C-alpha angles and dihedrals in degrees: 000000000000110000148172140180113242152156122246122224127229121246094255092055091045089053092051092050092045091052090049090052089053090053092049092051086074088067099040122120094175140334147106120270121217111244111244091239087065099054109124143126114252113220095178134358110219101178120200114003135173119247089239091066095058095090092048089052091049091050090050092050091050089056092044094055100037096102097037121094122202113281141175131249129190135212113257119176143325120265140161145214112231126247136170100313091320137078099265090199126012111198146173111230130208128232116268107276126183093205092053091047091049090049091051093046093048091050092047091050097046093047090048087059090061096046109278119129118249117248110269096199127065111265111258111189108217147140115230110229100170143006134212090005132166119192132191090227130059127247092262090058090046089054091048088057091046093050088063091058121097108248120202131183122269118218113225106200104134139038123208139204105222130194115215112217138163114235126168090357091302133103113244131184113219120193112234095183141337133221117202122220113242 
């Protein structure tokens, strides 16, 4: 099963991102929009795992979060990862947050102890809102539009192991288990 560790978003934050997507569609030449049910922050991509390893992963996550209390994060700005002439991934980032970075680092370290590779790239906290997208405006104009949006705080109080599946010709992320922050 294809999996990742992530953070869920509350309904209010999902609504804000969904509204922003709708506004951006006015400037879209081509691309695929992330369905609102799939908004999340990935803390660590695991890839294909065996069912037998799920409990080891859960045990590792429980150790990783044991000294981290719930905390809040806020949206920051819009960014993208480059592709072939397009924005391969268009995302909304979150403000730098030491608690979120510690959570990521703890998860990376604990999963390394059970055989997963450590992340090679610097952690960039973000929510993917579109893929393979081409817009008629540049990223500065996108950020000007985003600055006009109301930004709330997102409570981080639980991490999830998600399975990524394709159902009804659409990618869906199904929670396998959750681990609450203490």
